[in-house]
NUKOLVO-960115 format. One record per residue (C-alpha): x, y, z; residue in one letter. Coordinates in steps of 0.05 Angstrom, whole numbers, plus 5000, padded with zeros to 4 digits. Layout:
XYZa...
% end
This chain:
453913953971m451614614011a454014234074n460614074043a461314844024e459215134091a464614574120q470314744084d468615574097g468815434166k475715044158a478715634113q475716144165g471316474109t464716774123a459116294119v453316724142g449216734210p451116194256r445515734289w443315874362n447616544372t446617194398l449117804356y451718184419y455517544438d458417634375d459918294374w463118254448v467517764417a469118324357r470818774413e476318354437g473118334506l470917784556d463617634565l462217444643i455717014647r452716594706g449016934774y454617384801k461017804792v465017674854d468618344857d467818894805v473619244837y478918754820t475218334764v480218374708p480018814644l482518724578k484219384526w477719604486w480019934427p473720294417r473820644476v480220734497g480520364559g480519714591h475019324606a470418714611v463218574590q457818284636i451517954619q449217504676l443317014675d437317404702g438417964654t434317514598g438817804551d435018574553m440718894589n447618844606g453619124643a460819314634y466219454684v470820004650c477620374678e480721054652i488321044668a490721634713p490522274676g487722004619q481622044578q476621524534l475121624463e469221994448p463221474441q455821534420k450321024414h443220854403l442220484468f442120644542e447320784588e447920894668l453621024701v455720894772y462621084797v466020564832l472420924847r476121584829g474422234803r473622534735g469122894691a464722794627t463423224569n456523064532v453623354467w450423354394y454023464340e455424264322g451024384400r454524644458p458424194504k456124024579s461323824625t460423554689f464823324735e464522684781w467022274841q466321544874q459421454886g456721864830s450921674791l448721924724f445121634660a448121914587l442722184545p440621744484l445221784421n449422384449t456922444441w460722424504y467822304532q470022064598h476122384629f480222214693n482522884730l486722474780a494122374756g495421844815d489521334803e485221014760p477821154752v473920514749r466720554735f460220054725l454820144667s448819884655v446519864585t440919684539t446019474491a444218704489p436818854469v438519364419m445019014382l441018364382n434818634347l437419104297i444018714282r447519234245d453719674286d453320304237s445920334258f448020344333i454220704333f453521204279n446621374272n444922134263p438022144315a437322674366t431922614417f430823304441p425223144486q430822744529r436423224520y437323944477d443624194501s441424534571e447224864603t444424644672d442223894646y447223604697f446324014755s445823784828r438223944827n433223494840y425723374848k422222904896t415522594875e411422044916t410821414884f404120914906m405020404865g406919884918w401720104966g405020585011h408821204998p415121204972s419521854953d423121814884v428422314868y428122564804f434722824764t439922764710n445822714755f447222474830i453222764870w453722194917d447721674918i448521735003n447722525004g440422474987l435722385043p433521615055f426321495066h424420765108p423120155062s417719595078n424119125054r425118955125g425819285199a429519885204l431019825128a432220495095e433620735021g432221234965a429421134886s432821504830f429921614764e435621914730v435622184661g429122064618h430821334600g427920644617v433920474665l431820624738g435120514805s434520494880h439920374942t437919985003l441419975070r440119505124m443019395199p446918725202g444518065230g437218145189r433817875121f429018165085t422517995053n421417584995v419717894931h420917764855r420518144792h422118164720g429518174686p435518614686g436118824765a443718884774h444818914847v451519194868l453619094941w457319624969l458719375042s457018945089g457218175078e451317655070g448017235019y442017254972s436816614969l433816534902m429416024874w423515904821p416815694835d417414874846g425015014848g431414854877e434315514913k440915864902v444716194948q450116694923a454317004975n456417704976w461018195002g463118914982p463918924902g459518324886t454118454823l448717964822l442617904776v436817524804p433217154754p426717434721s420917194766w425316814817w423416954891w429517224919h431317474984q437717835012h440517675081a446018105120i450217585164v455718135185s455318505243a455219175206e450319485163p449719275089a447819695031q446619554954h445119974894l439919654837a441619834770l435919614729k431419574668l425119924673s424320514714s418320744755k416321204700r418020894637f416320154642k418619634592v414219084616n409018964669r413418384712l416318954759s409619364771e408418914837g415118914858t415019174927m407019104938r405418584992s402517934965s395918175010k394618764958q395918264896g404118484893g410018034894q412918194957m411617655012v411917975088e413717565143f407617275167d405217125094d410916615081f408415935059p408815325114p415715125119g419415695086l420716165147m423615495182d428115315117e430316035103v431516185184t435515605186a440015835133i440416495160f441716265233v447715815210n451716375169e450616815230c452716335277t458816185239k461116905241r457717035306g453517525289t447717785336p441117565296m434518035297n427717785268m423718315293e417118435247p417419025196i413019665223s412620385215g411920405135v
% end
């Protein structure tokens, strides 16, 4: 009888309680009227189709790629020329990168003064946890498009209550206390030694241009350079890496949720689990990919021009949520999860080199396999 009633309820569209093998986050995205992209990558965040999102008053698409482990996710959103989105607040973290356009954002707690800051293409900022905020497009002739990485999936799946997530009165003054200079362009630099070599990290709440701060040498590959950012006081971290064309990086692995957005160049990322088949994910400007948790992966630049990516990821260097990324860029010689060229297992260097040579040869790209030095 119970089964018959359940089947009858489904047929008539009535509520029958939680369904088997579903995620609350997936159902929430459906209720919001948005598409949810899964898989290994999004080909181009600049052109991916969007749908109207009534909650925010703009067009958007939700993204949860397989490598997130359902711990975090992303969305792309657009603001029409001269328009603004609806005020929002939520009990999950959000890290925003501006893909194109220029605008401004108001941030406030109920009954407290608003903080306002302007941003442009290339800006990076975090929204303080559970504050009100509202985005504005300051240009009257072009839309704004931005990419956000959030902890919405894990929070919604754990709490399973929209009102608790979106109408919660809690404040977090240790993260944000209505400071008038909170979103200034000031930053401080600290040296991170967790990877066995000095690595400068920028601490700030707002970055006007991710390429506007000095880069430091990286042990990812010969002539590689980059910068690491701790934006806001949350658990979402970020870094950018730039490498010359015709080169590939060392092999490394880490935990879930590293959204790798390619900003320039052309290439592929080779990804595989221990003992498993290799997956080749081709990319170009605008491609977003997330390597699956604890899969080995290597980025290869097959264009003659340099390539750059921005990684927006779960677990910052200061505020960890798991131990899976502790040794990401520490050499395997020191117990880490990065394999240097001279430590590649037998046959692996030949295999990855053959793929790389083939891809570069098709494009006429000169190749350079010089060893990493100077870091």
